[in-house]
C-alpha positions as CSV (number, residue, x, y, z in Angstrom):
1,M,0.0,-0.2,0.1
2,R,1.1,3.6,-0.7
3,A,2.9,5.4,2.2
4,T,0.4,8.1,1.8
5,K,-3.1,7.1,0.8
6,P,-4.4,9.7,-1.8
7,R,-7.2,12.3,-1.5
8,T,-9.8,11.0,-3.8
9,I,-12.9,12.5,-5.4
10,V,-16.1,10.2,-6.6
11,V,-18.1,11.8,-9.1
12,G,-21.5,10.1,-9.1
13,A,-23.7,9.4,-5.9
14,G,-25.3,6.5,-7.6
15,I,-24.9,3.2,-5.8
16,V,-21.5,2.2,-7.5
17,G,-20.2,5.9,-6.6
18,A,-22.0,5.7,-3.3
19,S,-20.0,2.2,-2.8
20,I,-16.8,3.2,-3.7
21,A,-16.9,6.1,-1.8
22,Y,-18.1,3.9,1.3
23,H,-15.1,1.9,0.9
24,L,-12.3,4.3,0.6
25,A,-13.5,5.9,3.7
26,R,-13.8,2.7,5.5
27,A,-10.0,2.3,4.6
28,G,-9.0,5.6,5.8
29,A,-8.6,7.4,2.7
30,P,-9.8,11.1,2.6
31,V,-12.4,11.0,0.1
32,M,-15.2,13.1,-1.1
33,L,-18.1,12.2,-2.5
34,V,-20.2,14.7,-5.3
35,D,-23.3,14.9,-6.8
36,K,-25.4,17.3,-8.6
37,S,-28.5,16.4,-7.1
38,Q,-29.3,13.4,-4.2
39,P,-28.2,9.8,-3.8
40,A,-29.4,7.7,-6.4
41,S,-31.2,10.4,-8.2
42,A,-30.3,9.1,-12.0
43,V,-30.6,6.1,-13.0
44,T,-30.1,4.0,-10.0
45,R,-33.7,5.3,-8.8
46,K,-35.0,3.6,-11.5
47,A,-33.3,0.2,-11.5
48,F,-35.3,-3.3,-11.3
49,A,-32.2,-3.7,-9.0
50,W,-32.4,-7.9,-9.1
51,I,-29.0,-8.8,-7.8
52,N,-28.1,-12.0,-10.1
53,V,-25.1,-13.6,-12.1
54,S,-27.0,-13.4,-15.6
55,H,-26.5,-15.1,-18.6
56,G,-25.6,-14.3,-22.2
57,V,-22.5,-12.1,-20.8
58,P,-19.2,-12.7,-21.8
59,K,-17.4,-15.3,-19.5
60,P,-14.7,-12.9,-18.1
61,Y,-17.6,-10.5,-17.0
62,A,-19.6,-13.8,-16.2
63,E,-17.0,-14.5,-13.6
64,L,-17.0,-10.8,-12.0
65,R,-20.7,-11.1,-11.6
66,L,-20.6,-14.4,-9.9
67,L,-18.8,-12.2,-7.1
68,A,-21.9,-10.3,-6.7
69,I,-24.0,-12.2,-4.2
70,Q,-21.2,-13.1,-1.9
71,E,-20.3,-9.2,-2.0
72,Y,-23.8,-8.3,-1.0
73,R,-23.8,-10.8,2.0
74,R,-20.3,-9.2,3.1
75,L,-21.9,-5.6,3.0
76,E,-25.0,-6.7,5.2
77,Q,-22.8,-8.2,7.8
78,E,-20.0,-5.2,7.5
79,L,-23.2,-2.4,7.6
80,D,-24.9,-4.5,10.8
81,H,-27.8,-5.1,8.2
82,A,-28.5,-1.6,8.1
83,L,-28.5,-2.6,4.2
84,Q,-31.1,-4.9,3.4
85,V,-31.6,-7.4,0.7
86,D,-34.7,-9.8,0.0
87,W,-33.0,-13.1,-0.6
88,C,-36.4,-14.2,-2.6
89,G,-34.7,-16.1,-5.4
90,A,-35.6,-15.9,-9.0
91,L,-37.0,-18.6,-11.7
92,T,-36.4,-17.6,-14.9
93,W,-37.3,-19.5,-18.2
94,N,-37.7,-19.4,-22.0
95,R,-40.4,-20.7,-24.4
96,D,-37.8,-22.4,-26.3
97,L,-37.5,-25.8,-23.1
98,A,-33.7,-26.4,-24.9
99,E,-32.4,-23.0,-24.0
100,T,-33.9,-23.1,-20.4
101,E,-32.1,-26.4,-20.3
102,R,-28.7,-24.7,-21.6
103,L,-28.8,-22.1,-19.4
104,A,-29.2,-24.2,-16.0
105,R,-26.6,-26.5,-17.4
106,E,-24.1,-24.1,-18.2
107,H,-24.7,-21.5,-14.8
108,A,-24.2,-24.8,-12.8
109,A,-21.3,-26.2,-15.0
110,A,-19.9,-22.6,-13.6
111,G,-20.3,-23.3,-10.4
112,Y,-23.3,-21.1,-9.4
113,D,-26.4,-22.3,-7.4
114,V,-29.3,-22.9,-10.2
115,R,-31.2,-26.0,-10.3
116,L,-33.5,-27.1,-13.1
117,I,-37.2,-27.7,-11.6
118,E,-40.5,-28.8,-13.2
119,R,-43.6,-27.6,-12.8
120,D,-45.0,-29.3,-10.0
121,Q,-42.1,-27.5,-7.8
122,I,-42.5,-24.0,-9.9
123,A,-46.3,-23.9,-8.9
124,L,-45.4,-24.8,-5.0
125,L,-43.1,-21.5,-5.2
126,E,-45.4,-19.6,-7.6
127,P,-48.8,-20.8,-6.3
128,N,-50.4,-17.5,-8.4
129,L,-48.7,-18.6,-11.8
130,V,-51.8,-19.3,-13.9
131,E,-49.5,-21.7,-16.4
132,P,-46.2,-22.8,-14.9
133,P,-44.0,-23.5,-17.5
134,N,-42.6,-27.4,-17.8
135,C,-39.6,-26.6,-16.5
136,A,-37.8,-23.4,-15.1
137,V,-34.4,-22.2,-14.0
138,H,-34.6,-22.0,-9.9
139,A,-31.7,-19.7,-8.8
140,P,-32.6,-19.7,-4.3
141,S,-29.8,-17.4,-3.4
142,E,-30.8,-14.3,-5.8
143,G,-32.7,-11.9,-4.5
144,A,-33.2,-7.8,-4.8
145,V,-32.8,-4.6,-3.0
146,D,-34.3,-1.2,-2.8
147,P,-31.5,0.9,-4.9
148,V,-32.7,4.1,-3.4
149,A,-32.7,2.8,0.2
150,A,-29.3,0.9,-0.1
151,T,-27.4,4.4,-2.1
152,E,-28.5,6.0,1.0
153,V,-27.1,3.7,3.6
154,L,-23.8,3.5,1.7
155,V,-23.7,7.1,1.5
156,D,-24.6,7.7,5.3
157,A,-22.0,4.9,6.0
158,A,-19.3,6.7,3.7
159,R,-20.1,9.9,5.7
160,Q,-19.9,8.2,9.4
161,A,-16.3,6.9,8.3
162,G,-15.0,10.4,7.5
163,A,-15.9,10.9,3.6
164,D,-17.1,14.8,2.5
165,V,-20.4,14.2,1.0
166,R,-21.5,17.2,-1.3
167,L,-24.6,17.0,-2.8
168,G,-26.4,19.4,-5.0
169,T,-23.1,20.1,-6.0
170,E,-22.5,20.2,-9.9
171,V,-19.0,19.0,-11.3
172,I,-18.6,21.2,-14.4
173,A,-15.2,20.4,-15.2
174,L,-12.2,18.0,-14.4
175,T,-9.2,19.7,-14.0
176,A,-5.6,18.3,-15.1
177,N,-2.0,19.4,-16.1
178,G,0.6,18.1,-18.0
179,R,0.9,15.2,-15.5
180,G,-2.8,14.0,-15.1
181,I,-6.0,14.6,-13.1
182,T,-5.5,17.9,-10.7
183,G,-9.1,17.6,-9.0
184,I,-12.6,19.2,-10.3
185,R,-14.1,22.3,-10.5
186,T,-17.8,22.8,-9.6
187,R,-20.2,25.9,-10.1
188,D,-18.6,27.3,-7.0
189,E,-14.8,26.3,-6.3
190,A,-11.9,24.2,-7.5
191,V,-11.0,21.3,-5.5
192,G,-8.1,19.7,-6.0
193,A,-7.6,15.8,-5.4
194,D,-4.6,13.1,-6.6
195,A,-7.5,10.8,-8.2
196,V,-10.8,11.5,-9.7
197,V,-13.3,8.6,-9.9
198,M,-15.9,8.9,-12.5
199,A,-18.8,7.0,-11.4
200,A,-21.6,9.4,-13.2
201,G,-23.1,7.1,-15.6
202,T,-23.7,8.8,-18.9
203,D,-22.4,12.4,-17.5
204,A,-19.2,10.4,-17.1
205,R,-18.6,10.8,-21.1
206,L,-19.4,14.6,-21.2
207,L,-16.8,15.1,-18.4
208,C,-14.1,13.3,-20.3
209,Q,-14.6,14.6,-23.2
210,P,-12.7,17.9,-22.7
211,L,-9.7,15.8,-21.6
212,G,-9.5,14.0,-25.3
213,L,-11.2,11.4,-23.8
214,D,-13.9,10.0,-25.5
215,L,-15.6,7.1,-23.3
216,P,-17.4,4.4,-25.6
217,I,-20.6,4.7,-23.6
218,D,-24.0,4.8,-25.2
219,P,-27.2,5.7,-23.5
220,S,-29.8,3.1,-23.3
221,P,-32.8,3.9,-21.7
222,A,-35.0,1.2,-19.7
223,L,-38.7,1.2,-18.4
224,L,-39.3,0.7,-14.7
225,L,-43.2,-0.1,-14.3
226,R,-45.0,0.2,-10.9
227,F,-48.0,-1.7,-10.0
228,K,-50.4,-1.3,-7.2
229,T,-51.5,-4.7,-6.0
230,P,-54.2,-5.6,-3.6
231,G,-51.5,-7.9,-1.7
232,P,-48.8,-10.1,-2.9
233,L,-48.6,-11.7,-5.7
234,V,-45.3,-13.3,-6.3
235,N,-42.8,-14.8,-3.9
236,G,-39.5,-14.4,-6.2
237,I,-38.4,-12.6,-9.0
238,I,-39.6,-14.0,-12.3
239,S,-38.3,-13.7,-15.8
240,S,-39.8,-15.1,-18.7
241,S,-40.3,-14.2,-22.3
242,D,-43.0,-11.8,-21.6
243,M,-42.6,-10.4,-18.3
244,E,-40.1,-9.5,-15.7
245,I,-41.4,-8.9,-11.9
246,R,-40.8,-8.9,-8.4
247,Q,-42.7,-7.7,-5.6
248,A,-41.4,-4.4,-3.7
249,S,-44.0,-4.8,-1.1
250,D,-47.1,-5.9,0.0
251,H,-48.7,-3.6,-2.6
252,C,-46.3,-2.5,-5.2
253,L,-45.3,-5.1,-8.2
254,L,-42.4,-4.2,-10.3
255,A,-42.0,-5.0,-13.9
256,A,-39.0,-4.1,-16.0
257,D,-39.2,-3.5,-19.7
258,D,-37.2,-2.7,-22.5
259,Y,-37.7,0.9,-23.8
260,I,-38.6,0.7,-28.2
261,D,-39.3,4.5,-29.1
262,E,-42.0,7.1,-28.9
263,S,-44.3,6.0,-31.1
264,P,-48.2,5.3,-30.1
265,D,-47.6,1.6,-30.5
266,N,-43.9,1.1,-28.7
267,G,-44.1,4.3,-26.4
268,P,-43.7,3.9,-22.6
269,D,-47.8,3.9,-22.3
270,A,-48.1,1.2,-24.9
271,I,-45.3,-1.4,-23.4
272,A,-47.0,-0.5,-19.8
273,G,-50.4,-1.2,-21.2
274,R,-48.8,-4.5,-22.4
275,A,-46.8,-5.3,-19.5
276,L,-50.3,-5.1,-17.5
277,A,-52.1,-7.4,-19.8
278,A,-49.3,-9.8,-19.4
279,V,-49.3,-9.7,-15.5
280,K,-53.3,-10.2,-15.5
281,K,-53.0,-12.7,-17.7
282,R,-50.1,-14.8,-15.9
283,L,-51.2,-14.5,-12.4
284,R,-53.9,-15.4,-10.5
285,G,-55.7,-12.0,-8.0
286,A,-54.0,-9.7,-10.7
287,A,-57.1,-8.7,-11.9
288,G,-57.3,-5.6,-10.1
289,I,-53.7,-4.3,-10.3
290,E,-53.5,-0.8,-11.3
291,L,-50.8,0.9,-13.0
292,E,-48.9,3.6,-10.4
293,S,-45.9,5.3,-12.5
294,V,-43.8,4.5,-15.5
295,S,-39.9,5.3,-15.3
296,V,-37.4,5.7,-18.1
297,G,-33.9,4.8,-16.6
298,V,-31.1,6.0,-18.9
299,R,-28.2,3.0,-18.6
300,P,-24.8,3.6,-19.3
301,I,-23.9,0.7,-21.7
302,P,-20.3,0.6,-22.8
303,A,-20.2,-0.2,-26.7
304,D,-19.1,-4.2,-25.6
305,G,-21.6,-4.4,-22.7
306,C,-19.4,-4.9,-20.4
307,P,-18.0,-2.6,-17.3
308,I,-15.0,0.0,-17.7
309,V,-13.6,0.1,-14.5
310,G,-10.0,1.2,-13.9
311,F,-7.4,4.2,-14.2
312,S,-7.0,5.9,-17.7
313,P,-4.4,4.8,-19.6
314,R,-3.9,8.1,-20.8
315,I,-4.9,10.6,-17.9
316,Q,-3.1,9.7,-14.2
317,G,-5.0,9.8,-11.8
318,L,-8.4,9.5,-13.5
319,Y,-10.3,6.3,-12.5
320,I,-13.4,5.2,-14.6
321,A,-16.1,3.2,-12.9
322,V,-19.1,3.1,-15.6
323,M,-21.3,-0.2,-16.1
324,H,-24.7,-1.9,-16.5
325,A,-25.8,-3.6,-13.9
326,G,-24.5,-1.5,-11.5
327,V,-26.9,-2.2,-8.6
328,T,-25.6,-6.0,-8.9
329,M,-21.7,-4.9,-9.4
330,A,-22.0,-1.6,-6.6
331,P,-20.4,-3.9,-3.5
332,A,-17.5,-5.7,-5.4
333,I,-16.4,-2.9,-7.4
334,G,-16.7,-0.6,-4.6
335,R,-14.2,-3.3,-3.0
336,L,-11.6,-4.1,-5.7
337,A,-11.6,-0.3,-7.1
338,T,-10.6,0.8,-3.3
339,T,-7.9,-1.7,-3.6
340,E,-6.6,-0.3,-7.1
341,I,-7.1,3.0,-5.6
342,L,-4.9,3.3,-2.5
343,D,-2.5,0.2,-3.5
344,G,-1.4,1.1,-7.2
345,A,-1.9,-2.4,-8.1
346,R,-4.0,-3.8,-10.6
347,V,-6.6,-6.3,-9.6
348,K,-6.7,-9.2,-11.9
349,L,-10.4,-9.9,-11.8
350,L,-11.0,-6.2,-13.3
351,E,-8.9,-7.1,-16.6
352,S,-11.2,-7.7,-18.9
353,C,-13.2,-3.9,-17.8
354,R,-10.0,-2.2,-18.9
355,L,-10.4,1.3,-20.7
356,E,-7.5,-0.5,-22.8
357,R,-9.7,-3.2,-24.8
358,F,-11.1,0.0,-26.7
359,A,-7.8,1.1,-28.2
360,T,-8.1,-0.4,-31.4
């Protein structure tokens, strides 16, 4: 570890930035967390917040995501359960039976806690399913979190550990000299630092461009739907070809869906209507549910879908932490990034996330 811990500014108080600030402060580093609004005010607030390994991602990223669940369990213990995860388990299936079987087989081979279960077992887990599929992948150790509450807990824990938390403070520029990053400039002042962590989602690209660094990040909108329910309709997370849902509280059901465009047939309201119809069709007791809200969250998606994490190869002191599935990855990224920032070392597990991979 370096003899003197670097003064670090974390830009962005979404769940990833909050986690990095917390881990840095807990390690005794001088850290400032800055956000133009309040914690979790951007895409974190609109996340479905399913803590899972996922599928269809490149192998190196899949290996990193395998850490997600154990890192959340670590953080629960570390924060004395102020951060609460609903370890409700998840059921996933595709229309194609062979695809569902392949998903279970590949995850099990990677050492992940999944098993293929049949219709009668599915019905026991989710008795309100009108027509349970022939089989589904059951991941009993997966869960979900309230992303806003989790972020606020991390911000408070960072503050208690000594972090300087400045909310409602907009960063208008990064400052640098010929040697690298020197700090940030807000609308009111310049603040010096040895390192700056960019965890500002889609805003990270705009802030880095004046330094000659164009981050390969695309904004990708997605929908979060909230339904008012007469009571609990599902016990765990359900992900199928026509719905992705979880019970956020006894009277609130969340659904995630893809944003298509603003046309009458594909806009948020039309998609919400189809999602509502699907839930009513698939679940017993759902006839009286009502749509409460439709939120559009703009996810920062790196060009190849994998996170960008690590120091810039060209700008000394600039650390990038931008990714999709930020809620899932936040505890792991917070711990690993802190190791890199304070020790000046490269964590092997993050090698697939380096910005250098886009050099060609």
